[in-house]
C-alpha positions as CSV (number, residue, x, y, z in Angstrom):
1,M,-25.8,-15.1,-81.7
2,E,-26.8,-18.4,-80.5
3,F,-24.6,-21.0,-78.9
4,T,-25.0,-24.7,-79.3
5,F,-23.2,-27.9,-77.7
6,I,-20.9,-29.6,-80.8
7,T,-22.0,-32.5,-82.3
8,E,-20.1,-34.9,-84.5
9,A,-21.7,-33.2,-87.5
10,D,-19.8,-30.0,-86.4
11,L,-15.9,-32.0,-86.3
12,E,-14.8,-30.6,-89.2
13,F,-15.5,-27.0,-89.0
14,V,-14.1,-27.4,-85.4
15,N,-10.9,-29.1,-86.7
16,E,-10.4,-26.6,-89.5
17,V,-10.4,-23.3,-86.6
18,R,-8.7,-25.2,-84.3
19,N,-5.6,-26.1,-86.9
20,D,-6.2,-22.3,-88.4
21,C,-5.4,-21.0,-84.6
22,A,-2.7,-23.1,-83.4
23,P,-0.2,-21.0,-83.8
24,F,-2.0,-18.4,-81.0
25,L,-2.6,-21.2,-78.8
26,H,-0.6,-22.6,-75.8
27,D,-0.6,-26.0,-78.0
28,P,0.8,-25.3,-81.1
29,R,0.1,-29.3,-83.1
30,T,-2.4,-29.1,-86.0
31,F,-4.9,-32.6,-85.9
32,T,-6.2,-34.5,-88.4
33,L,-10.1,-34.8,-88.8
34,E,-9.6,-38.7,-87.4
35,E,-7.9,-37.5,-84.7
36,T,-10.3,-34.6,-83.8
37,K,-13.1,-37.2,-83.9
38,E,-11.0,-39.6,-81.5
39,W,-10.7,-36.4,-79.1
40,F,-14.9,-35.7,-79.3
41,K,-15.4,-39.5,-78.2
42,T,-13.8,-37.8,-74.4
43,K,-17.1,-35.9,-74.4
44,P,-15.5,-31.8,-74.1
45,Q,-17.7,-29.3,-73.3
46,W,-17.5,-27.0,-76.0
47,W,-20.1,-24.8,-77.6
48,I,-20.4,-23.6,-81.3
49,I,-20.7,-20.2,-81.6
50,W,-23.4,-19.3,-84.4
51,K,-24.5,-15.5,-86.1
52,D,-27.2,-15.5,-88.7
53,G,-27.3,-19.3,-89.5
54,Q,-23.4,-19.8,-90.0
55,R,-21.4,-21.5,-87.3
56,I,-18.4,-18.2,-86.7
57,G,-16.2,-20.1,-83.9
58,Y,-16.3,-22.0,-81.2
59,F,-16.1,-21.7,-77.2
60,R,-13.8,-24.2,-75.0
61,T,-14.1,-24.7,-71.7
62,S,-11.7,-27.1,-68.9
63,N,-11.0,-27.5,-65.5
64,Y,-14.3,-27.4,-64.0
65,K,-13.9,-27.2,-60.3
66,G,-16.2,-25.6,-57.7
67,R,-17.5,-22.4,-59.1
68,S,-15.0,-21.7,-61.2
69,I,-13.9,-22.7,-65.3
70,Y,-11.2,-21.7,-67.7
71,I,-12.9,-20.5,-71.1
72,G,-11.1,-20.0,-74.4
73,A,-12.5,-19.3,-77.8
74,D,-11.3,-19.4,-81.4
75,L,-13.0,-17.6,-84.2
76,H,-13.0,-18.7,-87.9
77,K,-10.6,-16.6,-90.1
78,D,-13.1,-15.0,-92.2
79,Y,-15.1,-14.1,-88.9
80,R,-11.6,-12.1,-87.0
81,G,-11.3,-8.6,-86.6
82,K,-15.1,-7.3,-86.6
83,G,-15.8,-7.2,-83.0
84,L,-17.5,-10.8,-83.1
85,G,-15.1,-12.1,-80.7
86,Y,-16.1,-9.6,-78.0
87,Q,-20.2,-9.8,-78.7
88,S,-19.7,-13.4,-78.7
89,Y,-17.9,-13.3,-75.1
90,R,-20.5,-11.0,-73.8
91,E,-23.6,-12.9,-75.1
92,F,-22.2,-16.2,-74.0
93,L,-20.7,-15.5,-70.3
94,P,-24.2,-15.2,-68.6
95,Y,-25.3,-18.3,-70.2
96,L,-22.2,-19.9,-68.9
97,V,-22.4,-18.8,-65.3
98,Y,-25.9,-19.6,-65.1
99,F,-25.3,-23.0,-66.5
100,F,-22.0,-24.1,-64.3
101,K,-23.1,-21.6,-61.4
102,L,-20.1,-20.0,-61.6
103,R,-18.4,-17.2,-59.5
104,T,-15.0,-17.0,-61.3
105,L,-13.8,-17.2,-65.0
106,Y,-10.3,-18.2,-65.6
107,L,-8.3,-18.3,-68.8
108,E,-4.8,-18.3,-70.0
109,V,-3.3,-16.0,-73.0
110,L,0.2,-16.2,-74.4
111,E,1.7,-12.6,-73.8
112,T,2.4,-12.3,-77.4
113,N,-1.3,-12.6,-78.5
114,K,-1.7,-8.8,-77.4
115,T,-5.2,-8.7,-79.5
116,A,-6.5,-11.3,-77.2
117,I,-5.0,-9.8,-74.0
118,S,-6.6,-6.4,-75.3
119,L,-10.1,-8.0,-75.7
120,Y,-10.3,-10.0,-72.2
121,E,-8.8,-6.8,-70.7
122,K,-12.3,-4.8,-72.1
123,L,-14.5,-7.8,-70.9
124,G,-13.3,-7.0,-67.3
125,F,-10.8,-9.9,-67.3
126,V,-7.6,-8.9,-64.7
127,K,-3.9,-10.5,-64.5
128,F,-4.1,-13.0,-62.3
129,G,-0.9,-14.8,-62.6
130,E,1.7,-16.2,-65.2
131,N,3.1,-19.4,-66.1
132,K,5.9,-20.3,-68.6
133,I,5.6,-22.1,-71.4
134,L,8.5,-23.9,-73.8
135,R,7.3,-22.9,-77.7
136,N,10.0,-23.5,-80.3
137,G,12.9,-23.9,-78.0
138,A,12.1,-20.1,-76.4
139,S,10.6,-19.4,-72.8
140,I,7.0,-17.6,-73.6
141,K,5.1,-16.4,-70.6
142,S,1.4,-17.5,-70.4
143,I,-0.9,-14.9,-68.2
144,V,-3.4,-16.4,-66.0
145,M,-6.6,-13.9,-66.0
146,A,-9.6,-14.1,-63.7
147,L,-13.2,-12.4,-63.9
148,W,-14.3,-12.6,-60.3
149,N,-17.6,-12.5,-58.8
150,I,-19.4,-12.9,-61.6
151,L,-23.2,-14.3,-60.2
């Protein structure tokens, strides 16, 4: 696997994957390609996940503070259910830790996303807390997970 910073050439792919994954995310909105291009001007720190010369998904990071960061990933629908999410995290996390000199990784996952929770637990993340979000008029738990002392 390879990981590269997103570029403007990746935005159509990112937009497609983001919109397809929207039902599983905290923010279920979908976006036009033009909206994605505007968002890209904010200079997000996202990485494209490559396998055998093909883009298969991306990693997203946010809330970088001190020696911690929030992370998430979304895979294109053609690459889900094949163990590539686990493989991508296993290969990307050491790079991310080195790049940012991190001690702690955090993520948030909706309690309804059992597949993702299982993946994160397999990677060593543990439940750290929870928040409530309103989704389609219903309150849903957002589970905060952490991976500590990784350097």
